N, C-alpha and C positions, 0 to 999 in steps of 0.2 A: 621367597615371595615371587610372584610373577613380575614381568616387565609390564608396567602400566602405560597405556597410550590413550589419551583422550583429547580430541580436538574440539573446536568450536563448530556448531552446526552450520554457520555461515562460511567458515573457512576450515574445511577438514584438513587434518594433518596427514603427512606421509612418513613412513618409516622404511629405511633400507638397512638391512644387516648384511654385510658382505665379509666373507672370510672369518666367520665367527664359530668358535666351539664353546658350547655351554654344557656344563655338567652339574647335575643336581646331587646334593649331598645325601648321605644315608638318612632315611626317615622323612625325606621331602620329595621322594620319587613321584608322588602323585600330584604335584603342583603343575598347573598349566603354565606353559612358557610365557604367553602373552595374553593380557586382558586388554581389549581395544574397543573404542567407540568413537564415532564421528571421525572416521579416517577415510582418506581418499584411496590410499594404497599401503599395503605392507609387502615389501619385497624381501625374500630370504634367498640369498645367493651364496653358494658355497658355505652353507651353515650345517653344523653337526650338533645334534642334541643328544647327550649321553645320560645314562642313569635316570631315565624318565619313563614312567608308566601311566601318565595321565591319559584319559580317553580322548583328548584332543590336544593340539599344540596351541591353538588360538581360540579364546572365547571372544566372540564378536557381538557387540551391542549395536552394530549398525542396523539400520532398517533393511529388510530384504531387498536385494538387488543393488545395494549401495556399498561402495568400497570394493577393492580388488585385493586378492592375495595372490602374489606372483612368486612362484617357486622355481628356482634353478639350482640343481645339484644340492638337494637337501638330504641329509642322512639322519633318520630318526626311526622310532619303533612303529610309526603309523604309515598307512597307505595315504596317498594324496587325497582321496575322497573322505578321509577321517580327520583331516587337519583342523577344520574349523567347526565350532558348534555355536549355536545361538541360544544362550541360556535365558530362562524366564525370569530369574532373579534380577534385581536392580544392580546396575554397575556400582561398585564400591571400591574405594582406594583408601587405605589407612594413611592419614597424614603423617609425615615424618616428624 
């Protein structure tokens, strides 16, 4: 499953991942790394994503122009301009 990040519209959340290596297991290579909405920023610093073929690293449900994705030394299968998509489907997170 992706990492889910969803903040409050009045108080957007920020996420920083630093010195992280994430690897997707066989059969789950198409899972997007992060699903995020109502965020102020997502920072990926010294992050490596392995065994992933998803068409984006982050699905963002933020309104256009809201929230920043900051990348410093990211290693994955995508170019920087392919990292974030804005899906049309509603945000959904399966409760634990």
